[in-house]
C-alpha positions in Angstrom: 0.0 0.0 0.0 1.2 3.5 -0.9 0.1 6.7 0.9 0.2 10.0 -1.0 0.3 13.2 1.0 -1.8 15.7 -1.0 -0.7 19.3 -0.6 -3.4 21.9 -1.1 -4.1 25.6 -0.7 -7.1 25.2 1.6 -9.5 25.1 -1.4 -7.9 22.9 -4.1 -5.1 20.4 -4.6 -1.8 21.9 -5.6 -0.1 20.8 -8.8 2.5 19.0 -6.7 -0.2 16.8 -5.3 -1.1 15.6 -8.8 2.6 15.0 -9.5 2.8 12.9 -6.3 -0.2 10.8 -7.4 1.6 10.2 -10.8 4.7 9.1 -8.9 2.6 6.6 -6.8 1.2 5.2 -10.0 4.8 4.4 -11.1 5.1 2.3 -8.0 1.8 0.5 -8.3 3.6 -2.9 -8.3 4.0 -2.3 -4.5 0.2 -1.9 -4.0 -2.6 0.5 -4.5 -2.4 4.2 -3.6 -4.5 6.0 -1.0 -4.2 9.7 -0.1 -4.3 12.0 2.9 -5.2 15.6 3.0 -3.8 17.5 6.0 -4.6 20.9 7.4 -7.4 23.4 7.3 -10.4 22.6 5.2 -9.0 19.1 4.6 -12.4 17.4 4.3 -13.5 19.5 1.4 -10.2 19.1 -0.4 -10.4 15.3 0.2 -13.6 15.2 -1.8 -11.8 16.7 -4.8 -8.9 14.2 -4.3 -11.5 11.4 -4.5 -11.6 11.8 -8.2 -7.9 10.7 -8.4 -7.6 8.1 -5.6 -10.1 5.5 -4.4 -9.5 6.2 -0.7 -8.6 9.6 0.8 -8.2 10.4 4.5 -8.7 13.9 5.9 -6.9 15.2 8.9 -8.1 18.6 10.1 -5.1 19.7 12.2 -5.3 23.5 11.7 -2.3 25.5 10.6 0.9 23.9 9.6 3.6 22.7 11.9 6.1 19.9 11.1 5.0 18.0 14.2 1.3 18.0 13.3 1.9 17.0 9.7 4.3 14.1 10.7 1.8 12.9 13.3 -1.2 13.2 11.0 0.6 11.3 8.2 1.7 8.6 10.6 -1.9 8.2 11.7 -2.9 7.7 8.1 -0.1 5.2 7.6 -1.4 3.2 10.5 -5.0 3.3 9.2 -4.1 2.4 5.6 -1.4 -0.1 6.3 0.9 1.8 3.9 4.6 0.9 3.8 5.5 3.7 1.3 4.7 7.4 1.7 5.0 9.8 -1.2 5.1 13.6 -0.6 6.1 16.5 -2.8 9.7 17.7 -2.7 8.9 21.3 -1.5 10.5 23.0 1.5 7.5 22.3 3.7 7.8 18.5 3.1 11.4 18.5 4.0 10.6 19.7 7.5 8.3 16.8 8.4 9.3 13.8 6.3 12.4 12.9 8.3 10.2 12.9 11.4 7.8 10.5 9.7 10.6 8.2 8.5 11.9 8.0 12.0 8.4 7.1 13.4 8.0 4.5 10.6 11.5 3.2 11.1 11.9 3.6 7.3 14.3 5.0 4.8 13.9 8.4 3.3 14.4 9.2 -0.4 14.5 13.0 -1.1 14.8 14.9 -4.3 14.3 12.0 -6.6 13.8 12.5 -10.4 12.4 9.0 -11.0 11.3 6.1 -9.0 10.4 2.5 -9.9 9.5 -0.7 -8.1 11.7 -3.7 -8.9 11.6 -7.0 -7.1 9.7 -5.5 -4.1 12.2 -2.7 -3.7 12.2 1.0 -4.7 14.9 2.2 -7.0 15.4 6.0 -7.4 17.3 8.3 -9.6 18.7 11.6 -8.2 20.7 14.5 -9.5 24.4 14.2 -8.8 26.4 17.3 -8.3 30.1 16.8 -8.9 
């Protein structure tokens, strides 16, 4: 199972959320994707997200803090049984994804250009600055 964290502006999904859904579809060999919308007005935005994913959780946690987002995502991981979490690569995600990886006792891949599932593992391509 894959959980996609869907960023939004309080009214609609951001473009980065749709890109994260597309990334989850590249990993569909690992299982189906579900989504979670976190923050203010999450329930309304989750309804929009339902046109892209069969199951979408909503976590109304108020304004953003890294702690609240990591905890809300972890709660969605536990509900869904997800073993893979996909989030956009923006600055905001970088503040909470390491906390989530620690809670899950999982690895963290950041700034990947491409990902694919192969033999039950995730392979990723990143930029290399030499």
